[in-house]
C-alpha positions as CSV (number, residue, x, y, z in Angstrom):
1,M,22.1,70.5,214.7
2,L,25.5,71.5,215.0
3,D,26.1,74.8,217.1
4,R,28.1,76.9,214.6
5,D,29.8,78.8,217.2
6,H,30.9,75.5,219.1
7,P,34.7,74.9,218.6
8,A,34.4,71.3,217.5
9,V,32.6,72.6,214.3
10,R,35.8,74.5,213.1
11,P,37.2,71.1,211.7
12,V,33.8,69.9,210.6
13,L,33.9,72.8,207.9
14,A,37.7,72.0,207.9
15,A,36.6,68.8,206.5
16,A,34.5,70.0,204.1
17,V,36.9,72.2,202.6
18,V,39.1,69.3,202.3
19,A,36.5,67.5,200.8
20,V,36.0,70.2,198.3
21,L,39.5,70.5,197.3
22,V,39.9,66.6,196.7
23,R,37.3,66.6,194.6
24,L,38.0,69.9,192.5
25,P,40.5,68.5,190.3
26,F,37.8,66.4,188.8
27,V,35.5,68.9,187.6
28,F,37.4,69.2,184.3
29,T,38.0,65.8,183.5
30,G,35.9,63.8,181.4
31,L,32.3,63.3,182.1
32,S,31.0,59.2,182.2
33,T,29.0,57.5,179.7
34,D,25.8,58.0,182.4
35,E,27.1,61.4,183.3
36,G,26.7,62.6,179.1
37,G,23.8,60.8,178.7
38,Y,21.8,62.2,181.5
39,A,22.9,65.3,180.3
40,Y,21.8,64.7,176.5
41,V,18.5,63.8,177.6
42,A,18.2,66.7,180.2
43,R,18.9,69.2,177.1
44,Q,16.5,67.8,174.5
45,W,13.9,67.8,177.4
46,A,14.6,71.8,178.0
47,R,14.4,71.8,174.4
48,G,10.8,70.5,174.3
49,D,10.9,66.9,174.0
50,R,8.7,65.0,175.6
51,L,10.1,63.1,178.9
52,Y,10.0,59.2,178.9
53,D,8.8,59.2,175.5
54,T,11.0,61.3,172.4
55,A,13.8,62.1,175.5
56,W,13.7,58.8,177.5
57,L,15.6,57.8,180.5
58,D,14.8,54.9,183.4
59,R,15.4,57.5,186.0
60,P,12.9,59.9,188.0
61,Q,12.8,63.5,187.4
62,G,14.4,64.8,190.6
63,L,17.8,63.5,188.7
64,L,17.1,65.3,185.8
65,L,15.8,68.6,186.8
66,T,18.9,68.6,189.3
67,Y,21.1,68.0,185.9
68,R,19.0,71.1,184.1
69,A,19.5,73.3,186.8
70,L,23.5,72.4,186.5
71,L,23.0,73.1,182.9
72,A,21.1,76.1,183.2
73,I,24.4,77.4,184.6
74,D,26.5,76.5,181.7
75,D,25.8,74.4,179.3
76,A,29.0,72.1,179.8
77,G,30.0,69.3,181.8
78,W,31.9,71.2,184.5
79,T,29.0,72.5,186.1
80,I,27.6,68.7,186.4
81,R,31.2,67.9,188.5
82,A,30.7,71.2,190.7
83,G,27.4,69.4,191.6
84,M,29.3,66.3,192.5
85,V,31.8,68.6,194.6
86,L,28.8,70.3,196.5
87,G,27.7,66.8,197.1
88,G,30.5,65.6,198.8
89,A,30.6,68.5,200.8
90,I,27.0,68.4,201.9
91,I,27.4,64.5,202.3
92,T,30.7,65.5,204.8
93,V,28.9,67.9,207.2
94,A,25.5,65.7,207.4
95,L,27.9,62.5,208.3
96,A,29.8,64.6,210.8
97,A,26.1,65.5,212.5
98,I,24.5,61.7,212.3
99,G,28.1,60.6,214.2
100,W,28.0,63.8,216.6
101,L,23.8,63.1,217.8
102,L,24.8,59.4,217.5
103,V,27.9,58.7,219.4
104,G,29.4,61.9,220.4
105,R,31.6,65.0,218.4
106,A,34.7,62.8,218.2
107,V,33.2,60.1,216.0
108,G,31.4,63.0,214.1
109,I,34.5,64.8,213.6
110,T,36.1,61.5,212.7
111,A,33.2,60.5,210.4
112,A,33.5,63.8,208.2
113,W,37.5,63.9,207.6
114,L,37.2,60.0,206.5
115,Y,34.5,60.5,204.1
116,A,36.0,63.8,202.8
117,V,39.0,61.6,201.5
118,A,37.5,57.8,201.0
119,G,34.0,59.3,199.7
120,L,36.3,60.3,196.8
121,A,36.4,56.5,195.9
122,P,37.8,56.5,192.6
123,H,37.1,52.7,191.4
124,L,33.5,53.5,192.5
125,E,33.4,56.8,190.3
126,G,32.9,59.0,193.6
127,M,34.1,62.1,191.7
128,T,31.4,61.6,188.9
129,L,27.8,62.8,189.6
130,N,26.0,59.5,189.6
131,G,22.8,58.6,190.2
132,E,23.7,57.1,193.4
133,L,25.7,59.9,194.3
134,L,22.9,62.2,194.0
135,A,20.4,60.3,195.9
136,S,22.6,59.8,199.0
137,I,22.9,63.7,199.0
138,P,19.5,64.4,200.4
139,S,19.3,60.9,202.2
140,T,22.5,61.7,204.1
141,V,20.8,64.9,205.2
142,S,17.2,63.2,206.0
143,I,19.1,60.7,208.4
144,A,20.6,63.6,209.7
145,L,17.6,65.8,210.3
146,A,15.7,62.7,211.5
147,V,18.4,62.0,214.4
148,W,18.7,65.4,215.1
149,W,14.7,65.2,215.8
150,W,15.1,62.0,217.8
151,R,18.1,62.6,219.7
152,R,17.6,66.3,220.7
153,D,13.4,66.1,221.2
154,R,13.3,69.0,218.3
155,P,10.0,70.3,217.0
156,L,8.2,68.1,214.5
157,W,8.9,70.3,211.2
158,V,12.4,68.8,211.5
159,L,11.2,65.3,211.1
160,A,9.0,66.9,208.5
161,A,12.2,68.0,206.8
162,A,13.6,65.0,206.9
163,G,10.9,63.1,205.0
164,L,10.8,65.6,202.5
165,C,14.7,65.1,201.9
166,A,13.8,61.1,202.3
167,G,11.1,61.8,199.0
168,V,13.7,63.9,197.3
169,A,15.9,61.0,196.9
170,L,14.1,58.4,195.7
171,T,13.3,61.3,192.9
172,M,17.2,61.1,192.1
173,K,17.5,57.4,191.7
174,Q,14.7,54.5,192.2
175,S,17.0,52.8,194.7
176,G,17.5,55.9,197.0
177,I,15.4,54.4,199.7
178,D,17.9,55.1,202.6
179,G,16.5,58.1,204.0
180,I,12.6,56.4,204.1
181,V,13.8,53.2,205.8
182,A,16.0,54.9,208.2
183,G,13.3,57.5,209.1
184,L,10.8,54.7,209.2
185,V,13.2,52.7,212.1
186,I,13.6,56.1,213.5
187,V,10.1,56.8,214.4
188,V,9.0,53.4,214.8
189,L,12.1,53.4,218.3
190,A,10.6,57.0,218.8
191,R,6.7,55.4,219.5
192,N,5.5,58.5,218.2
193,V,2.3,58.1,215.5
194,R,2.3,61.6,215.1
195,A,5.6,61.6,213.8
196,A,5.3,59.0,211.3
197,V,2.3,60.4,209.8
198,A,4.3,63.9,209.5
199,F,7.6,61.9,208.0
200,L,5.2,59.7,205.2
201,A,3.5,63.0,204.5
202,A,6.3,65.2,203.5
203,A,7.9,62.2,202.1
204,A,4.9,61.8,199.8
205,L,5.0,65.3,198.6
206,P,8.1,65.1,196.0
207,L,6.6,61.4,195.1
208,V,3.2,62.8,194.4
209,A,4.5,65.1,192.6
210,S,6.7,63.1,190.0
211,V,3.7,60.9,189.7
212,L,1.3,63.6,188.5
213,H,4.4,64.6,186.2
214,G,4.3,61.3,184.7
215,I,0.7,61.2,184.6
216,A,0.7,64.3,182.3
217,V,3.2,62.8,179.9
218,G,1.7,60.0,179.7
219,W,1.5,56.8,182.7
220,N,2.1,54.1,180.0
221,F,5.5,56.3,178.9
222,Y,6.4,56.8,182.7
223,W,5.5,53.2,184.6
224,T,7.8,51.7,181.5
225,A,10.3,53.5,181.8
226,L,11.0,53.6,185.5
227,V,10.0,50.6,186.5
228,G,7.6,48.4,183.6
229,Y,10.5,47.1,181.5
230,Q,12.7,45.9,184.8
231,L,10.0,44.1,185.9
232,S,9.1,42.5,182.4
233,A,12.9,41.6,182.1
234,M,13.3,39.5,185.4
235,G,14.1,36.1,184.6
236,G,14.8,36.4,181.1
237,D,18.5,36.8,179.6
238,G,19.1,40.7,180.5
239,S,18.3,40.1,183.9
240,N,18.7,36.5,185.5
241,A,20.6,35.4,188.2
242,S,23.2,34.0,186.0
243,T,23.6,37.4,184.0
244,R,23.9,39.0,187.4
245,W,26.8,37.1,189.0
246,T,28.4,37.7,185.6
247,D,27.9,41.4,186.0
248,L,29.1,41.7,189.6
249,G,32.3,38.9,189.1
250,R,33.1,41.4,186.2
251,H,33.4,44.3,188.4
252,A,34.2,42.7,191.6
253,G,38.1,43.6,191.5
254,D,36.9,47.9,191.4
255,I,34.3,47.2,194.2
256,A,36.9,45.4,196.4
257,L,39.7,48.0,196.0
258,D,37.7,51.0,197.5
259,L,35.3,48.8,199.9
260,T,37.4,46.3,201.1
261,L,39.4,48.0,203.9
262,I,36.3,50.1,205.0
263,L,33.9,47.2,205.4
264,I,36.9,45.7,208.0
265,V,36.8,48.3,209.9
266,A,33.4,49.2,209.7
267,V,32.6,46.1,211.4
268,L,34.7,46.9,214.7
269,G,32.7,49.9,215.2
270,W,29.6,48.4,215.8
271,R,29.9,47.9,219.0
272,R,30.2,51.7,219.8
273,F,26.5,52.6,219.2
274,D,23.5,51.5,221.7
275,R,20.7,50.0,220.5
276,G,19.0,52.5,218.6
277,G,22.1,53.9,216.8
278,R,22.4,50.1,216.1
279,W,19.2,49.3,214.8
280,L,19.7,52.9,212.6
281,L,22.8,51.9,211.2
282,G,21.7,48.5,210.3
283,A,18.7,49.6,208.4
284,W,20.9,52.3,206.6
285,L,22.8,49.4,205.5
286,A,20.6,46.9,204.6
287,A,18.4,49.9,202.5
288,G,21.8,50.5,200.5
289,F,22.5,46.7,199.2
290,V,19.0,46.5,198.9
291,G,19.3,49.7,196.3
292,I,22.5,47.9,194.8
293,N,20.4,44.6,193.8
294,L,17.5,46.9,192.7
295,G,19.9,48.3,189.9
296,G,20.7,44.8,189.2
297,S,24.2,45.2,186.8
298,Y,26.8,45.4,189.9
299,W,28.4,48.8,188.4
300,P,30.9,50.2,190.2
301,H,29.4,53.6,191.4
302,Y,26.1,51.2,192.7
303,F,28.5,50.6,195.7
304,V,28.4,54.4,196.7
305,Q,25.2,54.3,198.1
306,P,26.3,52.4,201.4
307,L,30.2,54.3,201.9
308,P,28.3,56.8,203.8
309,A,27.0,54.6,206.7
310,L,30.1,52.3,206.6
311,V,32.3,55.4,206.7
312,L,30.4,56.5,210.0
313,L,31.1,52.8,211.4
314,A,34.7,53.0,210.3
315,A,34.8,56.3,212.6
316,A,33.2,54.7,215.1
317,A,36.2,51.8,215.3
318,V,38.5,54.7,214.9
319,V,37.5,56.8,217.7
320,G,37.2,53.4,220.0
321,I,41.1,53.1,220.2
322,R,42.2,55.0,222.9
323,S,45.9,54.7,222.1
324,P,46.6,57.6,219.5
325,W,49.2,56.4,217.2
326,P,47.0,52.6,216.7
327,R,44.1,55.4,216.2
328,R,45.8,57.4,213.6
329,A,47.1,54.1,211.8
330,L,43.2,52.8,211.5
331,A,42.6,55.9,210.3
332,A,44.9,56.1,207.7
333,V,43.9,52.6,206.5
334,V,40.2,53.7,205.9
335,V,41.6,56.3,203.6
336,L,44.5,54.8,202.1
337,P,43.0,53.3,198.7
338,T,42.1,56.9,198.1
339,L,45.5,58.8,198.9
340,V,47.7,56.1,197.3
341,W,45.7,56.5,193.9
342,L,45.4,60.5,194.4
343,A,49.5,60.4,194.8
344,A,50.1,58.2,192.0
345,L,48.5,60.5,189.6
346,V,51.0,63.4,190.5
347,P,53.9,62.0,188.7
348,M,52.4,60.6,185.9
349,S,52.5,61.9,182.4
350,P,49.1,63.8,181.2
351,G,48.3,61.1,178.7
352,R,48.7,58.1,181.5
353,R,46.8,60.4,184.2
354,A,43.9,60.6,181.7
355,D,43.9,56.3,181.7
356,T,43.9,56.2,185.1
357,I,41.2,58.6,185.9
358,P,37.8,57.3,185.0
359,Y,36.4,58.3,181.9
360,D,38.5,61.0,181.6
361,A,40.5,59.4,178.6
362,L,37.5,58.4,176.6
363,A,35.6,61.2,177.0
364,A,38.9,62.7,175.0
365,R,38.3,60.5,172.6
366,D,34.5,61.3,172.6
367,D,35.4,65.1,172.3
368,R,37.2,64.4,169.2
369,I,34.6,62.1,167.4
370,A,32.1,65.2,168.5
371,A,34.1,67.3,166.8
372,V,34.3,65.3,163.6
373,I,30.5,65.1,164.0
374,R,29.8,68.7,164.1
375,A,31.9,69.5,161.2
376,S,30.2,66.8,159.0
377,T,26.7,67.5,160.1
378,T,24.1,70.4,160.4
379,P,22.2,70.7,163.8
380,D,19.3,69.1,162.4
381,D,20.7,66.4,161.3
382,R,20.2,63.2,163.5
383,I,23.2,60.5,164.9
384,Y,23.4,57.3,166.2
385,V,25.8,55.9,168.3
386,L,25.8,51.9,168.6
387,E,25.2,51.2,171.3
388,S,25.8,52.8,175.1
389,E,28.4,55.7,174.2
390,A,25.6,58.1,175.3
391,Y,28.0,60.9,176.1
392,L,28.7,61.2,172.4
393,Y,25.2,62.8,171.6
394,F,25.6,65.6,174.3
395,A,29.4,66.4,173.4
396,A,28.3,66.4,169.2
397,D,25.3,68.5,170.5
398,R,23.2,65.9,167.9
399,E,19.6,63.9,168.1
400,S,19.3,60.7,168.8
401,P,15.8,58.8,166.8
402,Y,16.0,56.1,169.0
403,P,15.3,56.6,172.3
404,Y,17.7,54.0,174.2
405,L,20.8,54.9,174.6
406,W,22.3,52.5,176.9
407,G,23.1,48.5,175.6
408,K,20.8,47.5,178.9
409,P,17.4,48.7,177.4
410,I,18.2,46.7,174.2
411,D,18.7,43.3,176.0
412,K,15.8,43.9,178.4
413,I,12.9,45.5,176.3
414,P,11.3,43.3,173.8
415,D,11.0,45.5,170.8
416,A,13.6,47.4,171.8
417,L,15.8,45.7,168.8
418,P,13.0,45.2,166.0
419,R,12.5,49.1,166.9
420,L,16.5,49.8,166.1
421,R,16.6,48.0,163.1
422,A,13.0,49.8,161.8
423,M,15.1,52.9,162.6
424,L,17.9,52.0,160.7
425,T,16.1,51.2,157.3
426,S,13.8,53.8,157.5
427,P,13.7,56.9,155.0
428,Q,14.1,59.0,158.2
429,R,17.2,57.0,159.3
430,P,20.1,58.9,161.3
431,A,22.7,60.9,158.9
432,L,25.9,59.1,160.9
433,V,26.1,55.8,162.8
434,V,29.2,55.4,164.8
435,L,30.0,52.1,165.9
436,D,31.1,52.3,169.0
437,T,30.3,48.6,169.6
438,P,30.5,46.2,166.8
439,P,27.0,45.3,165.4
440,G,27.4,41.6,166.1
441,A,27.9,42.2,169.6
442,V,24.1,44.2,169.9
443,D,22.9,41.6,167.3
444,P,24.1,38.0,167.3
445,S,21.9,37.1,164.1
446,G,23.3,39.7,161.9
447,G,20.2,41.5,161.4
448,I,21.9,45.1,162.2
449,A,25.0,44.1,160.0
450,A,23.1,43.6,156.9
451,D,20.9,47.0,157.3
452,L,24.0,48.6,157.9
453,A,25.5,47.5,154.6
454,A,22.4,48.1,152.7
455,H,21.6,51.5,154.0
456,Y,25.0,53.0,155.0
457,R,28.5,53.8,153.2
458,L,31.7,54.5,155.3
459,G,32.3,58.1,156.2
460,T,35.4,58.3,158.1
461,V,37.1,56.5,161.1
462,V,38.0,58.3,163.8
463,E,40.3,57.8,166.8
464,G,39.7,53.9,165.7
465,V,36.2,54.2,165.6
466,T,34.2,54.3,162.5
467,I,31.6,56.3,161.4
468,L,28.9,55.4,158.7
469,R,27.3,57.4,156.6
470,A,23.5,57.3,155.3
471,N,23.3,56.1,151.5
472,P,21.5,58.9,149.7
């Protein structure tokens, strides 16, 4: 794809090194709620729990297999962030290949350097191994392979490899459709039926494997977790247009901080691509924004998905400027939000820095709470965190008897709240309940508050968070 002996490969490899160095400081900062929840479910699965049943998660198996593999290296959070560092470097190199093949080596090199920095996207949580970033890794590699086959007349196995990577992306996150959509556009532009069959057949392999595992686990459990409960909730209070607009408005500021300048510059790069390249980039961006809407909650990390395509367009805009100083100024505009954020961290006090880095201060607080939980329970005791601080289960190394670790499934699954109340009042209720969220915010009827008052007493308060202990 890129001739390793070509002198222009060196700046691409240098960009990959920069991508690693920029991300490396965040390997040991605190895990996010999502990362902690994924790690907890992956660990429970490895210990024998049945996925999508006693170890419940609304994510495909590829994501959890990745987390299991990372935790097998060391059962600690740093290995998860090491996966993020590696992923950033892979996307950096893959973008260089795509830009080089579609326009020229200058665009490829520029795309690599821009993504190495801008891909960190601190307000979009680009330093976390979220599902969107994880899916972007095989998706971007898939597009690079497909473009290589298309623009360099490579053997059909290259396109099959692209299809395989595109299928893997869908096993990382249901919204990871970028590689599939872009690959289909390429084979249509190439007008090659055999190529389309090879691409789709290869893409189907990881998906068929996932479905077969889902059947083995129990199709009803699998379908409900990955698709069913979201479909059933559409139009309801937890997933209607009003809720979506509210969620988008809540996070619009963070999204704008990292995307606004890149979007503006990206628009200028559109004309640098030929007709086929425009079709490809249009499909790639469309797939990314469809993926964002499939999620429905508009968390900032959803917007990591279209970032590689936008950076590629921005790189084309930068290269299109002939004068050196304006070209450098435009490149600086793309990376400026991330560079300013990184520079601001340096003089900060440790406490202020932890508050600024996404999830770092929260994870440190949770680590202290987890230490108290471990000291006051046995490994066989079960706990419940009300309602969405899933990292606590991983940090405390204690099991939850309740499957739904986040608040959104509780809002969307009809029997989730009754099931929660039944769990809190049963003889096998958890030994501790951590009140990270006020009971009234989860159940405005007051039922959960009444259940807790009847069956629990005050245990302790750690970092302002109340921990209740079950009555004998």
